[in-house]
N, C-alpha and C positions, 0 to 999 in steps of 0.2 A: 436257747439254741438258735442259730441264724437261719434265716429263711433264704435258701439259695435257689435262684432261678436261672435256667440255662437258656431261656429265650428260644426255645425250640418251637418252631411253627410246623404243623403237620402239612400245611399247604406249600411250603417252600420247595420240597422236591418236585411237586407236580407243576409248579410254575414253569420250570425249564422244559418239562415234558410237553406242556401245552404250547409253549412258544416254538419248540422244535416241530411239533405237529402242524402248527400254523404255517411255518416256513415250507414244510413239505407240500402242504395244500396249495400254497401260493405258487410254488415251482410247478406243480402239476397243472394248475390253471393257466399259467404262462405258456407252458409247452403246448397245451391243447389249443390255445389261441394262436400261437405262432404257426402251428401245423395247419390250422384252418386257413390262415392267411397265405401260407405257402402253397396250399392246394389251389389257390386262386391265381397264382402267378402265371402269366402267359409266356409263351416260348421266347419272346424277345427279351423280357426282363430276366428270365432264367439264363439266357445267353450272356446278358450283361453281368449277372452275378457269377458266372462261370460254373453253373451247375447244369447237369443234364436232366431231361425229363424222368429218366430212370432213377436218378438220385432223389428227385423231388418225390416220386411215388414211394420210394423206399422210406423216406422220412415221414411222409404223410401217413403211411400205414402203420407206423410204430404206435404202440399204446402210449397214453400220456405218462405212464410211470416209468417208461424207459428213456434214459437220457441220450 
C-alpha cells in the first residue's frame, strides 16, 4: 500500500491570522501616534492644513481603533 501524504500543516491557517492581527496592531499604533501628533498642531499649522480646531479635537478624541 502506498504512503500518501497531504502535506497539511496545522500552523498554516494560523499564519494568516497572526499576520492580519499584526497588521491591525500596526494600524492602531499608527493612528494613536498620528493623533498624538495632531494634538500638538498649533492654530497656524491647522489653518495651513485647512482644518479647524473643532475638527482636530474631534479626531484627537477618537479611540485608536476607530478609523
